[in-house]
C-alpha positions in Angstrom: -200.2 -159.7 89.2 -200.5 -156.8 91.8 -200.9 -157.8 95.8 -204.8 -157.9 97.1 -205.8 -157.8 100.4 -206.1 -161.0 102.3 -209.4 -159.6 103.3 -210.9 -159.4 100.0 -209.9 -163.1 99.4 -211.4 -163.9 102.8 -214.9 -162.0 101.7 -214.9 -163.9 98.5 -214.9 -167.3 100.4 -217.1 -166.5 103.0 -219.7 -165.4 100.0 -219.2 -168.4 98.5 -219.6 -170.6 101.6 -221.6 -168.5 103.7 -223.0 -171.4 106.1 -219.6 -171.6 107.7 -221.1 -167.9 109.4 -223.9 -170.2 111.0 -221.2 -172.5 112.8 -218.9 -169.6 114.3 -220.3 -168.6 118.0 -219.9 -164.5 117.9 -218.2 -163.3 120.8 -216.7 -160.0 120.9 -216.7 -159.8 117.1 -219.2 -160.3 114.3 -218.9 -163.9 113.0 -217.8 -162.8 109.3 -214.9 -160.9 111.3 -213.7 -164.0 113.2 -213.9 -166.3 110.0 -212.5 -163.6 107.9 -209.5 -163.6 110.1 -209.1 -167.2 110.4 -209.2 -167.4 106.8 -206.4 -165.0 106.2 -204.3 -166.5 109.0 -204.6 -170.4 108.2 -205.6 -170.7 104.3 -203.4 -167.6 103.0 -200.6 -167.6 105.3 -200.4 -170.7 106.9 -201.1 -172.8 103.7 -200.6 -170.5 100.5 -197.3 -168.9 101.6 -195.8 -171.8 103.1 -196.4 -174.0 100.1 -195.3 -171.6 97.8 -198.8 -170.4 96.2 -198.8 -167.0 97.4 -196.0 -164.5 98.4 -197.2 -162.0 101.2 -196.5 -158.7 102.3 -197.4 -156.9 105.3 -198.5 -153.5 106.2 -199.0 -152.0 109.7 -202.3 -150.8 110.9 -203.4 -148.2 113.4 -204.3 -151.5 115.9 -200.5 -152.4 116.9 -201.4 -156.0 117.2 -202.9 -156.5 113.9 -201.0 -156.2 110.2 -202.6 -155.8 106.9 -201.7 -158.9 104.9 -201.7 -158.6 101.2 -200.6 -161.5 99.0 -200.3 -162.3 95.3 -199.7 -165.5 93.3 -196.3 -167.2 92.5 -195.3 -168.2 89.1 -195.7 -172.0 90.6 -199.6 -170.9 90.9 -200.2 -169.6 87.9 -198.5 -172.4 85.8 -200.0 -175.5 87.8 -203.3 -174.3 89.2 -206.3 -173.1 86.9 -209.5 -171.8 87.6 -212.3 -172.8 85.3 -216.0 -171.4 85.9 -218.9 -172.8 84.2 
């Protein structure tokens, strides 16, 4: 399985649960960008990578304070977690 940008997964989750955008107070960024960054950091990095569900890879960006996060599932994830869409 190839690496996927964390922002793609974040966008999918936001599209699945759009009501989360209503709870965000927009400051200097749009709500979608704020929530997307939170999903990348908290769900993918802090949960998925920490518990061994995901492997991460980082790419440098023009903004020196931000890296592009790429993730892919581990064998553990593929063996024990299955998605069923009705």
